[in-house]
N, C-alpha and C positions, 0 to 999 in steps of 0.2 A: 755275629750272633744276633738272634732275634727272639722275641717272646712268643710263646704258643701254648695253648692247652694241649696236653699230650695224654693220650690214653694208652696204657700198656697192660699186659697180662699180669695179674696178681694171683696169689695162691688161692684166694677165695672169691675172686671176681676181678673186674677191671680196676686198675689203679690209675687215678686221674690227678694231674697236677699242672700248675702253671710253671712252665720250665723255660730255661734259656737254651736255645737250640742253635747249633752251628749250621750256617747256610748250606754247607756242603752236604748235609743230610737230606735236603729237599729231594723228592722223587723226580724221576725223569719227566721232561716236558720241554717244549720249544719256546715257551714264553715265561719270562720272569716278571713277577708282579709285586709292587709295593702295595700292600693292602691298606686301605683307609678304614673301611667298615666291613663288618660281617653281621650275622644275625644269629639268633638262637631260635631254632625250630623244634617241633615235636620230635622229629627224627634225631636231631642233635641231642635232645634230652634223653631219648632212649639209649643213645650211644654213651653219653656221659654217665648216666646212672647205672648202665648195664641191665636195664629192665628188659631189653630185647637184644638179640645178637645182631645188631646193626653193623658193627665193625667186622670186616672180613679179614683184615690183616693188622698185625701189631708191629711196632708202635703206630698209632694213628693220631693225626690232628683232625678233630671233628670240624663241622661247619660246612653246610651244603651250599652256602651263599658267600659271595664276596664282591666287593667293588673296590677298584684301585687303579693304579697307573702302571703301565708297562715300563719296565726299566731296561729290558733287553729281549730281543726276539729274533729267532731264525725262521719264523712263520711268515708266509707271504702276505697275510692280511694285517699284520700288526707291526708297529714300530714303537721305539721308545717314546714315551710321552702320551701314548694313546690311553684314554680312559675306557675301562672295560668292566663288564658285569659277568659273573659266573653263577649259574643255577644248575644244580643237579649233576648229571653225568657220573654218579657214583662217588663224587668228591665227598670226603668225610666218612666214606665207607671202605673204599678200596684204594683211594688216592688222597694224600694229605689235603685238608680243606682250609676253610677261611678263618678259623679262630686262631689266627697267627698274624704276625706283622709282615711275613713274606710268603709267597707261593710260587711254585713252578708248575705250569699246567700245559695241556695240549691246546694249541691255539684254536682248533676246531670247536672247542667247547665254549668259546667266549663270544659275546656280542658287544657292540659298542654301547657305552653309557648314553642313553637318550639325552639330547640337549636340554630337554625340559626338566631334568632332575639332577640334583646334586648327588654325590656318592652316598651321603647319608640318606637322602630321600629314596634312592634306589634300593637301599637295604631296608628301609621302612616298608617297602613293597616286598622285596625278596621273593623267594620261591612261593610263599603263600599267596602274595598278590599276583604273581605271574600265573600261578595255577588257577586263581579266580578268573583271570582274564581268559585263560584257555577254556574254562567252563562256560563263560559267557559267549565266547566265540562258538563253542560247540552247539549251544542252544540256538543262537542266531543262524548258524549254518544249517541247522535243522528246520529253519523257517518258523521258529517260535517267535511270535510278534507280540508287542504290548497289548494289542486288542484281543488276544486270545485268552487272557486271564492273568491271575496272580502267579508270581513265582515264589516258591518256598526255598529258603536258605537254612539249612541245618548247621549246627555248630556255629551259630551266627556271631558270637563274640570272639571267635578265634580269628587268626590272620586271614585264612581263606574266606571265611564267612564275612568278615568286616569289609574287605575289599570288594567281594562279590556284590554286597548290598549297594555299595557306592556306585559300582559300574552299572549294575542293573537299573538303578534309579536314574542315572545319567542317560541310559538308553531308552528311558520312557516307561519302564515296567513298574507295576505296583508290587511291592515286595513284602512278604510275611517272613519274619525272622523267628526261628525256633531256638530257644536257649533254656538252660536250667538255672540261669543266674537271674533271680528276680530283681536284683538291684541294678540291672544294666539296661532297663527299658529306655531310659533317656539317651544313653549312648547309642543304642541301635536306631532310635528315631532320629538322632542327629545325623547318622549315616544315610538315612533315607527310608528306613523301614516304616510302613504305615500301620502294621499290625505285628504284635509280638505274642507268640504262643509258647506254652510250657513244653519243653522237649519230652516230658513224661507222657504226653499224648501220643508219642511216636515210638517210645523205647521198648514197649512190651509187645508180645505176640498179638497180631490183629487179624482181621478177616482177610481172605484173599482178594476180595473186591470191596472197596469202601466208597463212601460218598465222594464224587468227583469234585476236587477242590483246586488243583493246581494245573496251570498250563505247562509249567516246567518246574524243575527242581535242581538246585545245586546241593549235593549231599556230600558231607565230609565225614559221616559217621559209619556207614555200612550197617551190617547186621539188621536188627528189627527196624531201626529207623529207616534204612533204605527200603526195606520190604513194605513198610507202611506208606512211605512216600510214594512208592510205585503204585500201591493199591488205591491211592487217593488222586492219582494223576488223571487229568481229563482225557477224553478220547483224542488220539493223535498227538498227545503231549510227549515230553521227553524228560528224562532224568539224567543229569550230568553227574556221574559218581567219581569222586577224586580222593576219598579218604576212608579210613577204617578206625576212627576213634572209638567207636563202640565195639567193633569186632570185624574180623575178616569174613565171617559167615554171611550168607544171604538166604535166610529162611523164608523164601517167598514162593508164590505160585506163578505159573505161566499165564494165569487168567488175565491180568491187565494187559499183557503183551498180545494175547490172541483176541480177547473180546473187546478191548479198547484200542488196540493198535498203537500202544505207546512204545517208546524206544528207550533203551538203556545205553547211554553214551559214556564209555569208559574214557577217563581223562588222565593221561600220564604226563607228568612234568619232567621226570628224570631224564628220559631218553628222547624226548620230543625233538623232531628235526628242526634245523635252523629256520626254515620258513615259518613254521608255527610259532617259534620263539619270537621272531621279529614281528609277526602279526600281533601276538599277545602284548608285547612291549609297546608296539605302536598304539594299540588300544589304550593302554595305561597312560601313555604320554598324551594322548588326545583327550581322554575322557575322565581321568582321575585328577581332581583338584588337589594340588600339593598341600593345600591347607588342611585337607581331610587327614593327611598323614600325621598331623600334630595330635589329632584325637586318637588315632589308631596305635601310634608307636611311642615307646619310651626307650631311653638309652641307658646302657650300663657299660662299665669298663670291662676289659678283657678278664681281669682278675675276679670279676663277679659272676662270670658265666657258669662256673661249676656249681655254685650254690643255687643260682637262679634256675638251673635245669630241673630241679625237683618240683617247681611250681607247675610244670606241664603235666606231670603225672598226678599231682594233687588237684588239677582242674582249676587252679587259681589264676592262670594267665589270661589276660584280656588283650586282644589285638596282637601287636608285633613287638618284639624285643630287638633293638638295634645294639650292636656291640662295637664300641670304639676300641679297636685293637691297639691303639697307640696311647691308651691311658689305663 
């Protein structure tokens, strides 16, 4: 038996509880894992609160991230004792996820835990930090360089934004952070942001073309924020879009793309191929100071995850939440 957060169907919505589960109930997979740490992400919060139909089958164990040790494997890449990390692949949506003490997964979904990080540090990074690394890689692969101008990061106090600021600063960029949390300027400057702007400047409908401000953008918001960021991007610049915190819509004009030659780079972390994942985690291992994670992350116990999920919808969560599944 093991402990897990379990979501099941209720008469008026999802029923969520911390439950004791028989290991025989784990879904199919060729790698068995003893989970050390998981995380709480925005998508997990949507699943736990039922605010969005994230869960595709019931019962479901949420948790799109985990780090732990292989206990048994029939997969060619993994053996008992290996330290592994899981991000995405529909885990927590269609396959039982990481908010549990045990997991059984497809070995193709796993990557090795980088030597530079402990299991807890890897989860302080989690999908959010890995997505941030994918965004930075996308901008650099598009040949956006530090001498081209400032980079805007929206949703800057969130997990993606926090790690993106740290990585961009390490890469030599000057970073402007957009946030609606006036009390977090010191935190953002600690991560490396040189300027902090109010997100309200970006959240309302704006002109199709605006003053050129950014060489590149990491956007976690979507909707009007993404449209305004694109309208303010300099000639030949690029916007790496990875989130929809404000909305899934994109009320924009083609003008910045045609008249300024900017590019919109879609960044997906869920189904990204192995090579992209390894490159992103390689950047994190090389460029992210583990000490930064102390500022970004806080830890909770598995039993606290259900209550903590509401903070994401209320907009009160800063940085990352690491879940110790064994307490």
